[in-house]
C-alpha positions as CSV (number, residue, x, y, z in Angstrom):
1,M,20.7,26.8,9.1
2,K,19.5,27.2,5.6
3,T,18.1,23.7,5.6
4,F,16.2,24.3,8.8
5,A,14.7,27.6,7.5
6,F,13.7,25.9,4.2
7,T,12.1,23.0,6.1
8,A,10.2,25.3,8.4
9,I,8.9,27.3,5.5
10,A,7.9,24.2,3.6
11,I,6.0,22.8,6.6
12,W,4.3,26.1,7.3
13,T,3.3,26.4,3.6
14,I,1.8,22.9,3.5
15,A,-0.1,23.5,6.8
16,A,-1.4,26.8,5.6
17,C,-2.8,25.2,2.4
18,Q,-4.7,22.4,4.2
19,P,-8.4,23.1,4.4
20,V,-9.7,23.7,7.9
21,K,-12.7,21.6,8.7
22,K,-14.9,23.0,11.3
23,E,-18.0,21.1,12.5
24,A,-21.1,23.1,12.6
25,A,-22.4,24.4,15.9
26,V,-25.8,22.8,16.0
27,P,-28.6,24.1,18.1
28,E,-29.7,21.7,20.9
29,K,-33.3,21.4,19.5
30,I,-32.0,20.1,16.2
31,T,-29.6,17.6,17.8
32,T,-32.5,16.4,20.0
33,A,-34.8,16.0,17.0
34,F,-32.1,14.0,15.3
35,K,-31.5,11.7,18.3
36,T,-35.3,11.2,18.5
37,I,-35.4,9.9,14.9
38,H,-32.0,8.0,15.0
39,P,-31.2,7.2,18.6
40,N,-28.6,4.6,17.6
41,A,-26.8,6.7,14.9
42,T,-23.0,6.7,14.8
43,D,-20.3,8.5,12.8
44,I,-22.4,11.7,12.9
45,R,-21.1,14.7,11.0
46,W,-23.0,17.9,10.9
47,I,-22.8,20.3,8.0
48,Q,-24.4,23.7,8.0
49,E,-25.8,25.3,4.9
50,P,-27.9,28.5,4.8
51,S,-30.9,27.8,7.1
52,I,-30.3,24.0,7.0
53,F,-28.4,21.7,9.3
54,E,-27.5,18.3,7.7
55,A,-26.4,15.3,9.7
56,K,-24.5,12.6,7.8
57,F,-24.6,9.3,9.8
58,R,-24.7,5.6,10.1
59,D,-27.6,3.8,11.8
60,G,-26.8,0.1,11.9
61,E,-26.4,-1.0,8.3
62,M,-28.1,2.2,7.0
63,Q,-25.9,5.1,5.8
64,G,-27.6,8.4,5.1
65,A,-28.3,12.0,5.9
66,I,-31.1,14.1,7.3
67,S,-31.6,17.8,6.9
68,F,-33.4,20.1,9.4
69,N,-34.6,23.7,9.1
70,D,-34.1,26.2,11.9
71,Q,-37.3,24.9,13.6
72,A,-35.9,21.4,13.9
73,E,-38.2,20.1,11.2
74,V,-37.0,17.5,8.7
75,V,-36.8,18.9,5.2
76,E,-35.1,16.0,3.5
77,T,-33.7,12.6,4.1
78,E,-31.2,10.7,2.1
79,E,-30.4,7.0,2.3
80,V,-27.6,5.2,0.4
81,I,-29.1,2.3,-1.4
82,K,-27.9,-0.6,-3.6
83,E,-28.1,0.0,-7.3
84,E,-30.5,-2.9,-7.6
85,Q,-33.0,-1.1,-5.4
86,L,-33.5,1.7,-8.0
87,P,-37.0,1.8,-9.6
88,N,-36.8,0.9,-13.3
89,H,-33.3,-0.3,-12.7
90,A,-32.9,-1.6,-16.3
91,G,-34.3,1.6,-17.8
92,I,-31.9,3.7,-15.7
93,L,-28.9,1.6,-16.8
94,D,-30.0,2.0,-20.4
95,Y,-30.4,5.7,-20.0
96,I,-26.8,6.0,-18.5
97,K,-25.4,3.8,-21.3
98,S,-27.1,5.9,-24.0
99,N,-26.3,9.3,-22.6
100,Y,-23.1,8.8,-20.6
101,N,-21.2,6.2,-22.5
102,G,-18.7,4.2,-20.4
103,E,-20.0,5.6,-17.1
104,T,-21.1,3.4,-14.2
105,I,-23.1,4.3,-11.1
106,Q,-20.7,5.0,-8.2
107,R,-23.3,5.6,-5.6
108,S,-27.1,5.6,-5.4
109,E,-29.3,7.5,-2.9
110,K,-33.0,7.6,-2.2
111,I,-34.1,11.1,-1.3
112,V,-37.4,12.0,0.3
113,K,-38.4,15.6,0.4
114,R,-40.5,17.2,3.2
115,D,-43.6,17.1,1.0
116,G,-43.1,13.3,0.4
117,I,-41.7,13.6,-3.1
118,V,-39.3,10.7,-3.7
119,M,-36.3,11.0,-6.1
120,Y,-33.1,9.1,-6.7
121,E,-29.7,10.6,-7.0
122,L,-27.0,8.7,-8.8
123,Q,-23.3,9.6,-8.7
124,I,-21.3,9.2,-11.8
125,T,-17.9,10.8,-12.6
126,G,-18.3,14.5,-11.9
127,K,-22.1,14.5,-12.0
128,E,-25.2,13.7,-10.1
129,L,-28.1,12.3,-12.1
130,I,-31.6,12.8,-10.6
131,F,-34.4,10.4,-11.4
132,D,-38.0,10.6,-10.2
133,A,-39.9,7.9,-8.1
134,E,-40.6,5.9,-11.3
135,G,-37.0,5.9,-12.4
136,N,-37.4,8.6,-15.2
137,F,-34.5,11.0,-15.8
138,S,-35.2,14.4,-14.3
139,E,-31.9,16.5,-14.3
140,E,-28.2,16.5,-14.2
141,E,-26.3,18.4,-11.5
142,P,-22.5,19.0,-11.2
143,D,-20.9,17.1,-8.3
């Protein structure tokens, strides 16, 4: 009996500590806007942030994300790219080598803001490095 009680408590404790993942309730006008832009998207996951709905998805070979405001307008797009597609690739690698010794790029994304500004976000251990459209370092953000 004690073994049963101990097992039940252990299972309940483990289950209680697991994060509950809840998919965002996305307004129909936003899902319609998304489907208009990416009608063949798969693996769609919606995340809601204050006043923003973000869809992470695949569309053929492309993997990315697109963020909408409450009016179903695109405010930002993200596309996972190959490291070699970075502008000033050699300069970026030199910057990382000089300032983050031993780090390598784990993931590269091209980000286009609503106003057309292009930037690149690079993932390294515990950090995201932001570079401008020409490949110049802009800022570091925690991951």
